[in-house]
N, C-alpha and C positions, 0 to 999 in steps of 0.2 A: 609527414603531415606538417602543415604550417601552423604555427601558433602566433597569436597576436603579439605576445611578448618577445618573439624572436626578431621583430623589427626594431632596430635601435632607435628609430624615430618615435616609437611608442613608449620608450622607457622614460619615465618622468625624471627630471633632474632634481637636485636638492632644493628644498625650499629656501628662500632668501635668508630666513632667520637661522637656518642650519649651517650656513657658511661663515667662516671666520673672517673678520675684517682684514684687509691686506696689511694694516698697520700693526696687527698683533705680533708681538715679539717675545713675550714671556708666558709660558704655560706652567701652572703649578698644580700639583695633585694634592687634593684634600680628601680626607676620609671622614665620613659622618658615622659616628659610633653611638652606642647606647644599648640598654637592655631591650628585652622583648617588648614591642608595642609602644615605644616612647615617641615615635613620630619621624623616624629617619626617612622612610619612603615619602612621607608627606612633605618633608623639608626639601628633599631633592626635587620632587615633582613641582613644588610651588615656585622654586627659585630658578629652575633650569630654563634657559632660553631656547633649548632644543627639546624635541619630544623625548622625555626621559625613557631610558631602558629600565625595566623592572623585571624581577624574577619572582613575582608574588604568585603563590599557589594557595588554593583553598585548604584551610586547616581541616584535618580529618581526625577520626577517632584514634588513629595511630599515635597522635601526639598527646593524648590524654594521660595525665600523670607524669609527663615529661616536661612539657612546656607549661610554665606557671602563668596562669591567666587571671590570677586574683587582681581585681580592679579593672580588668579589660575583658570581661566575659563576653562582650558583644563583638569582639574581634573575630573576623571570619577568614582573613587571608594573612599570609606571612611571607616575608622574603626568605628565599632558600639559597640564594647565591650572592647577589649584590644588586644595588641600584646604581644607575649612572646618569649624570647630567652635566651640563656645562653652563657657565655664566661668564660673561665678559665684564669685569669690574670697570674697565675703561678701554680705550682704543688699543692699548698695548698689553694689558694684563688679562689673561684668561685663566679661570679656575676650572679644573676637571674634578667633578665630585663623585666619590664612590661611597655609597651607603652599604654598611655591613649588615649581615643577618644578626638578629638579636638573640636567638636561642643558643644556649651554650653548646648544644650538639652540633651547631654549624660554625663554631668559633675556629675550627681548624682552617677555615677559608680566610681568616683574617691575615695570615702570614703573607699570602700573595697580594691581598688588597693593600697592605701597608708598604709594599716595596715601592720605593721612589716617592712616597708621600712626604711632604714637608711639615704637615700639621694635621690636627684633627679637631672636630667639633664633637663634644660629648653632650648628647641630649639627655635631659633629666626630667622625670615625671615625679612631682612631689607626692603623689599618691603611693609611689613604690620606690622610695629612695634606695632601698636595699639592693635593687638590681643594678645600681650604678657603681657600687663599691669595687667589684671585680673588674669592671670595664676600666675605671680610672687606674686601678692597680696595674693592669696590663700595659696601659700607656706609659705609666711611670717606669715600669721595668724596661720598656723599649727606649726610654729617653725621648719620647715623642712629644713635642710641644702641643698643647691643646688649650681650648677655651671651653667653659661649661655654659651651656644654654638651657635655662629652665623653661621647658615648654608649658604653655598655659592651656591646660585641659579644662573644659567646662566642668564646674563643680569641684575642681581640685583645690585642696587647701592652699592658702596663700601664706608665704613666709618671707620675712626679710632676708635679703641675700646674704647678709652677715651670718644669720642663723643657719642658713643652708650651707654656707661655707664651713662652719664649725661641724655641722652634722656629717658633711662629706670629708672632713679632715683635709681641706684644701689649703695649700700655702697661700699667703697673701698675694704673691705675684701672679697667680693663675687668674686670668680674667674670667669673670662670671657675669652673665647678663640674663635678663628676662627675654623671652621671645614667644612668638606664636608661629609655629612651623607651617601653619596654613597660609600665612601671609608672605607674599613675595618680598615686600619691603622689609619686614621683620627678619626674615631669613637672610636677606642680603646684608642687613646690619650685623648679624652674627658673623658672617664671612668677612666683612670689613674689619670687625673686631679682631678676628684671627689673623688676618694679613697684617694689621697694624702691630699686633703682638710679635709676629714672626719678624717683621722689619726691625722692631726695637731690639729683639734678641740678636739679630745680625749686626746691628750697629754696636751693641754692647760687646759682642765677641771681637769685633774689629778694634775697638778701643783697648781691649785687654791685650791684644797682640802688639 
């Protein structure tokens, strides 16, 4: 039996926005991390120049009592494996973005997602700062460079970044910025902050040698 899809002429090619520019020469893997419901999937989706890959599933009663939903009671879907997107910062530099699942029961997947990553973005929700402590601790244990992005949720309390830095016990050298994960421009600025930080670290290491 013949199928329409068996004709190579009927197979659509990639969309123009899905193809890399021929000038692209450097690809960097970045991980977007944070606690449950802090906006990781939103950030990857808003900034990606390709159609993002998501593994969101509908939350069920099986997660009751396991996944802490205090402050995000309206959340109906959750990432169970990873999110994936891509953004070209310029004609030569491309970032591949991997969003991690936030629930602790899926943190065993982080090991594979961190392989080959040069840095990370930690998304923070000021309504639930406590979910960020273990996340930051895991990055510090790995020696993974990271920046902290404070996601602006509607109705969330506003705090000075210095106050949040103290609350999270962050060293002065770790960059910390405000962001809106729904905004492509804001999310891109966070990634630019991270790449600048990684570049500065590389120069500092070279000087020490």
